[in-house]
Each structure stands twice: as C-alpha cells, then as structure tokens.
N, C-alpha and C positions, 0 to 999 in steps of 0.2 A: 228766438231762435237758438238751440244748443248743439253743440259740438261735444263728442263724449268720447276718450280714447281709454281703452282696456288696459292697464298694466298688468293684470293675473284675473284669474277667475272672479276673485274677491271684490279686487281694487280699481278705481277708474278715476279719470281726470275728467272732468267736464267743466265747459265754459259755455255762459248764458249772455246775450244780449236781450235785456230787458227793457219793456216800456212800461210804464203803470202812471196813473192819473191821482191824486190826493186830493182832498177837498174837506175844510172842516168851517162850520159856521157855529158860533155859540149863541146865536136865538134858537137854535134847535135843542139846547138843553134846559132841562128844570132847576139846575142847580143854581140857585139865585146870585151868586158870586159870579159866575160865569156869564150869565144871561145877561146881566149888567153893565159887563164890559163891551158886550155885542163886538167882539173882534172874528174875524172871518179870513180863510187864503183858499189859495189853490195853487197847486204846481205840478207840473209834468216832471215824470223821473225818468232818465234815460240811464241805464246804468250797463256797465260789463265787467264781469268777474270769473274767477278761474277757480275750482274747487277740487277739493279731494273727496272720493267719494266710497265708501266702505260697505260691502254688503253685509246684512243683517240675515237674511236667507238669500241664498245664491240661484239664480235662473236655471233652471233645467230645461232643455230642449227635448222633445218627445220626437217622434218618428216623422219621417217625410208626409205619410199619409195616414187620415184617419179614420179606421175600418171599423166597422161596428162589429162588437164581439171580440174583438184582438186588442189583449190587454199590451200595452205598452210600456217598457221597463221606466223610463222617465217621462212623466205625464205631467208632471208641474212643470208650468211656462211662465213662471212670473218672479219677480222680485222684490225684497224690501230693504232700503239702504237707508244711511244717516251720511250728511255731507257736512263739510265746513271750508270755508274758502276766504276770500279777499277781494275785492272789488271797488271800482270807483265809480260816482255817479254824479249827474248833472241835475240840477234844480233850481227852479225859477218861481219863488213864491209872490202870488199877488194878491191885492186885496181889491175888495169890490167897494165903490163911493159913487152912488146916483147913478147907479146902473152902468158904470163903466169900471173896467178892470186895470190897476196900476201895477206896475212892478215895484215890489215894496223895498228891496233891499239899495237901492240907489236913496232914498227919501230920508233914511235916517230914522226909523221910528222909534229907536233907544237912544237917540242922541249921537250916532256914529257918526264918526267926521266933524260933528259939534262941539262936544266936550271933549278935554284932553285926556279925560280919565276914561272914556269909553273908545274901545277898539273899534275902527273901522271894519267891519265886518261885511264884504261885499262879495264875498268868495261864493261862487255856484258852483265848487266842485266840492266834495269831499271823499273821504275814504270809508267802507262801508265791511262788514263781516258777515257774511251771509252765513248762515246753517238751519239745519232743518232736517227732514224725513221726506223720504218719498218713496214710491212703488210702481210698478210696471207688470203688465200682464198681457202674453201674446196670444192672441186666438191661435195665429197658425205663423208659417215661418217668415210671414211678411208683415202683419198687421198687428196692432196692439193697442193699448190705452195705457196711460198713467196719470199719477195724480202726487204734487209736492206740495208741502209745507213750507215757504220760507221765512224765518226771522233774519232780521238786518239790525245790526249793531252799530250803528254810525257815530262820527266823530265831531258832529256839529250838532248845534242846540238853535239853529236858524232854519230848518226845513218849513218853518211854518211864521217864520220871523218874529216869534216871541219868545224870548229867553231871560231878560232881567228885571227893570222897576223901569215904570212911567217916567219920560222925561218932560219938562216944562214945554207944553205944545206952542206956547206962543216963540220961545226959541226954534223950534223946529217949522214954525211958520215963516219967520224972520229970514230963515236959512233956505227951507227948499220948499217954500208956498204952503199956502193952506190945505192942499189936499193931504200933502203930508202929513200936516197935523190933526186932520180929520182920522187921518188912518192908522196914526199912533195910539190914539185915543176917540173912539166914536161916541163916549159919554165923558164929557171930563167934568161934569156937575157931579157925579156918583162919589161917596166918599172912599169907596174902595179902587178908585182910579185917579187919585191925587196923584202930584207929583211925588216921586219916591217909594209908591207903594207897587207891591210885587206885580209884574206883569207876567213873568216865566217863572222856571228854577234852571239855572245854569247848572246846578250839580246833577241834574237828572237828562242826560242826552236825548234827544228825539230817537225814535226807531220808527220801521213801517214792517210791512210784511205782505206775501203774497201767498194765495191758494192758486194751486195752476192745474187744471186739468187738460193733457195732452192727446194727441193721436201722433202714434209711430207708425213708421214703414221703413222696411228693410231692404234695401236689395244686394244682389249678391252678384259678383264677377270674379269668375275664377274660382280659386281657395280664397278670396276677399271677401268681407261681410263688411258693407258700410249702412249706416243709418241716417237718414236724410233728416234733416232738422225739424222738429216737433213741430206740429201745427197746432198753434194755441186755439183753445175751444173757449177757456173762461180765465177770467181774471179779477181777485178780488184783493183790495188792496185798504189798509187803513194805516194811519199814523199816530205815535203817542209821544 
C-alpha cells in the first residue's frame, strides 16, 4: 500500500507499507562450499518507509477526451522517477529441521547468549535505506500502471541468521537443545564447518530488493485529486 503527496510538479513524498517473503536453501546451489554447509532459512518481511521522490520525466496530463484525429498539446501521460528514503522492517528467520520450521534467533546458532564474546543478537527489527527507480503510465485520467525496482540497504547481518563463525555444537546443544545444534551446523563432520570456520561475513550486511508492478486509480473530488493505494499485482524479492 502506498500514499503519495506532491510537493511540486517534480517532487513528492511517498510512504509504503510492504510485505514480502524471503527464502534460501543451500541445497539448491552447485557451489561446493555452500552445498556442504546445507544451511536454510525463510522469513516474512514487514516494512514501513518514507521516501523522497524526484521526477526524471514529469507526468503531463492530456485533454479530458481522446478524440480521433484531434492532436492534443500534452499527450504524454507518464513519468519516470528516482527515490531514496528511510524505513523500518520486522523479520523473523526460521530454519527447517525434520520437516518442521523453528525460529532461529532464540536458538543462538552462532553462540549468542552462550559465549561472553558473542553479542546476543535477538532483535527482529532493523532500519533500512530504500532506493531505486520507478515509472507510471496513465491510460486516461483515472487508470494507470506502474513499475518500481527497490533496493534496500539494511543495518543488520542476521536477516538469514548467518553472519560470523561456527560455534561449538556441543555447547549449543547443552544450552539450547539438540535442535539448535543441528540448525547451527547441519553438517558438523565437514572440514569447512568446523568450529571457528567462516559461517558468514559480518563486514557485508544483508540486503533485499523488490520489483513491483502496480495498478493505479485516481478519484477527483471538486478541485482535489486523490490517488487510491496501489493494487499490487506482482512482487519479486531476493536477499543477499
């Protein structure tokens, strides 16, 4: 859902409430190092953001009627724009074990809450910086379609519950149970998953993106023009 307020013909503020679903499974990769780790996760994403939007090509409204053979002075009814803003999102990574999904963050899969040297990262909210490009085209004074491509720079590396190094699975099992140990290291016999080996990269924060196709409808009341919330048709998302 989106709400947009025009500051000028070329500048706008818009706010989004967005839902998405992220999922990853290293069994699907052909890269040997990752496939032997066999980590997996899924997470719902709920996000609220406010963005500053600047038009690259401004929308120009044509005449009220489309008459065959009549040339209109302003016939281009589209816009191309870029945007950047700030938002907050909620996430909750889950891992699969024996055909059942478990919340990962309470399990301390990298020693959180067990090792004094490991920060207890159980937060499920973080800030994000959305930016991207979009466009809209109106068929008439009421109906139009839009496309937006969003990138998110986020301030956490735990959206997939993978960030630092492998922790002792025996200590994890003693503290949080055998399921926690199994989800922290599904393949403990592999050389690449030994205690202290790299599990993630905390220097490179996570990120996710959306590609959105939307349907627009405008209503006019007196001299005021309102745009109803966009109807979301397609959402594509990924995390890295």
